[in-house]
N, C-alpha and C positions, 0 to 999 in steps of 0.2 A: 138621819142624825146618827152619829157614832154612839156605840153602846156606852152606857154610863151606870153609875151606882153599883149595886150589888153584882149585877151581871158582869160589869167591867172588872170588878175585883176578882171574880171567879176566873174570868178569861185570862187576866194578867198573871194569876197564880199558875195557870197551866203553862203560860209562856216561860215563866221562871224556871220550870223544870227542864227546858231545853238549853238554857245557858250553860256553856261549858261542855256540852255533849259533842263527842266525835260523831259525825253524821253517819258513820257505820259502813261506808264503802271506800275503797281505795281506787283512785284513778291511776292508770298506767299508760305510758307511752306505747302506742301501737307499733311504732318503729323506733329503732335506735336513732340517735342524732345523726343526721346525714346531710351531705353537701347539697343534694338536690332540693330538699325542703328549705335549706338555708338560702339557696340562690333564689327560689321562688319568693320567699319572704322579702328578701332585699330588693328584688325587682318591683314587688308591689309597693314597698315603702319608699323606694327611691334611695336606698342606702347603698353607697358605693365604697364603703370602708373595705380596703383590701384584705384585712385580717379575716373577713367573712367570705371572700370571693376568690382571692388570688393565692393559690397554694404556694407559689414561689416566694412572694412577698410576705405571706403569713409565716412561712418557714423561717424567715430571717428575723421575725419579731420575738418578743419575750414569750409568746405562746408556743412557738416551735411548730406551728401549723394552723390550719383553719379552725376557727371557733365559731360558735353560734351567737348571734346577737342576744344579749341578755333579755331584751324585751320579748323574745320568743318563748320565754319560760313556760307560760301557760299553754301556748299553742301545741306543745308536744303531747299534752294529756287531754285535750278537748275531745269530746265524743262525737262532734259533727252533728248532722241532721238527726241522728238517733236521740240526741239530748231532748228534742221536742217531740219527735214522733214515736219514740219507744214507750213501752209500758213502765210505770213506776216500779222501782225496786222497793219491795216492802221493807228492806233494811235501811233505806235512805231516810234519815231523820230530818234532813233539810226539806225534802219534799213533803214529809209528814207535817212539819211545822207550817209550810205554806198552805197545805190543805186546811189546817186549823184556822189560819187567818181567813181563807176563802169562806169557810163555814160561818164566820162571824161578819161577813160583808166586806172584808178588806181584800177585794179581788184584784185590784190594780197592783202592778209591780213595775218599778223603774230603778235602774242602777243609778246611784248618785255619785260615787267616787271609789277609787281604788288606790292602794299603795303597794309597791313591790320592792323587795330587797333582794339583791343578788350577792351571793357569797363567793362564787367562782364561775368562770366561763365553762360552758359545756362544750365538749369536743365530739367529733364524729366517733360513733361507737358507744358513747355513753347511753344509758337508759335512765328514764325518769319515772318516778311514781309520786303520788301526792295524797295526803290525807287532810281533811277539812274539819275544823271545829267551829261550832256556833259560839262565837266569842261574846256577843252581847246583844240584847234587845232593849231598845230605848223605852222610855215612858211614852204615853200617847202624845203625838205632836199635831199641831195644826199647820199644814203646808199649803203651798199654792195649788197643789194637785188635789188636796183633800186631807181629811183626818187620817192619820196612820202611825205606823211604827217603823223605826229604822232597825234593820238587822245587820249586824257585823259578823262576817265569817273570816276565819284565818286559815289559809292553806299553806302547808309546809311541804316543800319539794325535796326529795332525796334521790341520790343516784344509786347505781347498782351495788355500791359498797356501803349503803345505808348512811352515807354522809349527807348532811343537809347542804343543799346548793342554793336555796332561796326560799322566799315566802311571799304570800300575797294576802293582803287584807282587802276585803270587798264589802261594800255597803249597798244595800237596796232599801227602798221604801215600799212597804206594803200599805196601800192606802185605799180608802173608801172614796171613790170618785164622786164628783159633784152631782152627777145624775142619780147615783145611788142614794146620796144623802138627802136630796130633795124628795125622792120617792118615799124614803123611810120616814120623813117628817110629815107626810100626809099633805104636802103642799101642791099636789096635782101633778100634771105632766112635767117630768124633769126638764125636758127641752124648753118649756115655756118659762121655767124658773131660772135655770142657769145658762141656757143657750147651749149650742153644740160644743163638745170638748175642743179645746185649743191645743196647738202644738206647744211643746216645751220651749220657752223663750230663751234666747241667747243671753249670756251674762255680758253686759256692756261695761266697758272701762275705757280709760284714756287711750289705750293703744289700739282698740278695735272699733270704737263707736263710729269713727269716720267711715269705715268700710260699710257698715249697715246703712249709714246715711246715703252713700252712693248707690247701694243696691235699691234703696227706696225710690231712687229716680229712674230705675229701670236699666242700670248699667252693671256689668260685672267687673269690678276693679281688681287689679293685681298690684301689690306694693312693689316699689322699685327702689333699690339703694341709690341715694343721691351721689355717692362717691364712686362705686365700681359698676353700677348699673345692673347688678344681679336682681332678678325677680324673686319674690318670696311670698308664700302663703302657707298658713294663716298669718295675718298681720302681727308684727312684733316690733319692739322699739329699736333693736340693733341688728345690723347685717351680720350674718353668720360667716361671711367670707372675709370682710375687711374691718368689721366691728364699728363701722360708721353708724351714727345715729341720725344722719341726714337721709331723707327719703321723700319720694313723691309716688305717684301711681300712674299706671296706664289702664286703658279700657280694653278688656279682652273681647275678641270676636265671639267667644263662647264655643268655638269649634274645638273638637278634641276626639279622643278615642278611649274606650274603656281598657284599663290595664289590670283591674282586679274588681271583683264584686261579690257581694253576698245577697242572698234572698232571705229576709227575715219573715218568719211565720208566727213566732211566739217568743216572748210574751207580747200581747197586743196592748200597747200603751194608748190611752185615749187621745184622739186628735190625729191619728195616723191611719192610713188605709193599707190593709194587708192582702196578699203578700207584698212586702216593701223591698224594693231593689235599691240597695245602697252600693254605689260604685266609686272607685278611685279613677278619676278621669285625667288623662294627660292632655292639658290644653295645648293648642297650637303654639302658644307663646313659650312653652317649655316648662311651665309649673304644673303641679298636680292639685286636684280639687276633689273633695269628697261631697257627693250629692246624690239625690234620688234620680233614677231613670224611670220615666213615666210613659204611659200610653203604649206599653209593649207587654206581650206575654213574657213573664219572667223566664220561661223556658227558652226563649229566643235570644236572651241577652248572652253575649259572648265576649271573650277577650279580643280586643282589636276592633270591636264594633265602633264605627264612627258615630258621633253624637253631636248635637247642637244644644247649647244652653239658652234658656230664656228666663227672664225674671218674672215670677208670677206670685200672686197673692194666694197663700196656702190656707189662711184663715182671716178672721176679721182684723188681726193685729200685725200680721207678719208677711213680708215678701221674701222669697227665697229663689236662688237659681236652681232650676231643675233641668234635666237633660232628656232629649228625645232622640231616638235613632234617626240618622240621616239615610234616606232611601238610596239604595245603590243606583 
């Protein structure tokens, strides 16, 4: 059971002291903005905009040359594997805050949403640095994952001239998992009370519920424009090519190859097995799909690896497409 009464008041008073604090460290881009990283990003995301890739066409644009996709903004300052494997920086107030939560039983963490603002395009040769402020901490909330608190941080990005080029607001939930709550309440074995942790469930709406219904039957569907025939995923109401709202779907063979992947070690969200391989797969039909690669040593996953999808039940409530390597 989550802390309450006087203990909760003392804890939340400690949390208040962190609101408005700069976390105390500055992130800097390890490399200047460069065309090689821009190309790799675009290949992984399937973005073929010529202002990012074609020097001649970009030169004739309003930008006068190649620019970086705005959505890459945070990528330039990320610390890579060292973010999880490295030792804590004693000056990092954000990690200090998370340790405070951990010490009071709120050991789970999951990202919930993010908002980005871009003030100008970055060009090759620019450098980026970023500082983060702990913007707000919510009151205690009851969520589907457990009792917890939402933490909002705001990161401001500046270039080599100290001009602001963009910002990012990021929200995470620090929560007390169901198994922790059951144990703390003295109700016996957590697994017998709450059952094993479940994966985070998809948000179902008019435009995507049909897709999950088809997956439940054991098929991997790909939405197809009823006007121009272009395939698209994830499902959406309008074709990006011809703006038609007519559509049907085809059934994918599930064959494809890995075009990009990450191996997640931390944070460990309940309901998932770690290390977790998350890959962008180019399906044989020509669309890309994000899913887990399973039954393989993460060190053996590689770009270009052929994979085959299958629809499998990942917990008591959810079926998902997962990918396995195809033997050579």
